[in-house]
N, C-alpha and C positions, 0 to 999 in steps of 0.2 A: 847268412841265411842259415842254422840249423838245422840237420835230417833231423826226425825224431822217429823213430822206429821201433813197430810194436810186434814183438813174436809173437804168435799164438797156436796153442797146442790144444788139443782136447784134451778128456778127461786119462788118455792113455800115452802121452807125453807123444804122439805124434802130432808135427803141423799139420796146419789143418788146410782144407782144399781151396785154392788158387778163387778169388772170387767172394772172399768170406768177406764184408762191408765192417769196416771197422769205425765207430766214432770216435773223434778228437776233437778238444775243446782245453784253452789256454786262458787264463787268468793275466797271465802278459805277456805282450807283444803281440807278431797277429802271424794264423795258423795259412799255410797254402791253402788249404780245403780243410770243410768242416768235419769229411769223409775219405779216404781212400780204401780200395779193395787189397786184399790180399793175393801177394805172388809166391809161389816158396813158402808160404807161413807170413811171411815179413808185409803188414804192411806199414808205406814211410809218408807222413806232411813234412812241411818245413818251416821253421820257425825262425821270424822274420824280429828283430829290435829296432826296426824301420823306427819304429810310434817310441821309444824308448829313449832318454833324455838325461836319464843314468847308467848306469849298471846296476841290474836288478836280480835277484833270481824268479824267474816263472815258476808255475807249477802247472804240467799238461796232464791230463789226462783219455788215459785212451779207453774205451766199453765197446763191447760188441751183447748180440742179442737184446737191443736198446736194453742195454747200461745194465742187462745182470751180472754180465761181470765186467769190473770194472779196476785198471789200474792206474795209477800217477806215480809219476818222477819230475823234480824239479833240476832243473838246468839253470846255471846263471846266465845271463842274457848281458852281452854288453854292446850297448847302440854302434852303428857306423857312420861316417859321414864321407859326402865327397867332399876333395878342397881343389884347391890349386887348377881349377877346369879354364886350361886353356885352349886358344889357338892361335897358334902361328904359321904367315902371319893370321893376321885377324880383319887382313881388308885382297880378296882376290877378284883377279879381274876374270869374264867369264873365257867357259873355257876348257881343254884336260891339259890344257897344257898347264895350269897353272893349280900350287896343289898349297894346303894346310897342313900341319901336325895338329888336331885335337887331346889334349891330354886332359887325366885325373887322375887325382891322388886320391887312396882309399885309408881311413885312419878311422882306431877306435877313440872309444867315447874318452879313451887317456889320452886321445892324441898321439897312439902309437900307431907308425905304418903297418899294413898290413901288406903281406906277399901272399903271391901264389894263389890268387881268386879272379875274376872273369871280371872283365866288366862292359859290359853292353852298348856299342853305339847306334842310333838311326840318325837320323834328318831326313827335312820336309822338303830339300834339291841338293843338285848335287846328288856324288858318289863319294861312299865310304871303300877305299880299298878290300878294310874287312869286320865288319861286323861287333867283332869283341878283340879284348887284348889282356893277359894274364896280366893280374901286380910283380912288379920288382919285387929285391928287399927292400927297397922306398916306398912300397905302396906305390907307385905310380905304372900307368899303363898310357899307353898312346896306338892313336891309328892314323891315318894317311884319308884325307878328305882334297876333294878333286872337284873345285868349281862345275856347277852349269853347266851347259852350252847358252840360257839365259836367264838375263837377272831377278830372279820372282820379284812378283808386287809388290812387294815389302823393302824390296832391295837385301833382301841378308837369309842365307840359308841356316837355318836354327838345327845345330848337332844336340840329343841329348844324349847322354851318356848315362849307366843303370848299374844300380846292383838289390838286385833285391826289389826293393821298396821303394828305395832311396834313388832319385833322379836329378842330374843338376841340368840345366840348359846351356849351352853357349851360341852365340850370333857372333856369323860372319859376313859382314858386307864382303857385297859383289856389286863387281862396276863393272862400267863397259873397257 
C-alpha cells in the first residue's frame, strides 16, 4: 500500500486548519478511503495495488471545496502477492503444548521479495502468539500458532494472512 498525502495550504501559503475535508479518487488500484481530514495540513489515504495483475500507472486526484481546487499526481503501482503460505506442522493435537509455524512470503508483480513490510495474521480457532510479523530480506514473515483446547466443528483452524487487500488462508488440522 502506497501512502497518498495531500498537503493543503491556504491563499497565504499557510497549512489549513485540522479537519479540512479532502476527497480522493483514482483510476487504478483501490483507495483506503474516498475522503480524509487534514491533520497539520496533511490528508492521507492509502492506495493498494491488490486489484492489479500487472504494473500500471495510476492517477490519483485530491480535491477540496467540492472540487473547486483539484490536484492530480501519478503513481506507479506494482501488484503484490502472498505466496509460500504454509503451516509446519499442518496437523496439531488439541492443547497449548502443540504449536505450528505459520509463514507467508510477500512478492511484487515481478516475483521479487519485498522486505520490511508488516503482514497480519488472524485465526478462527486457537491462538497466535503475535498477530503480525515483518517480512525479512527474502519477503518471509512467520508467527507461531497454538492449537485450540477443543477440536473445531470442521476439524481445522483457518489462519488468514493479510497485506493490505491481499489475503491468503491456510488450514491446520486439529486432532485429539
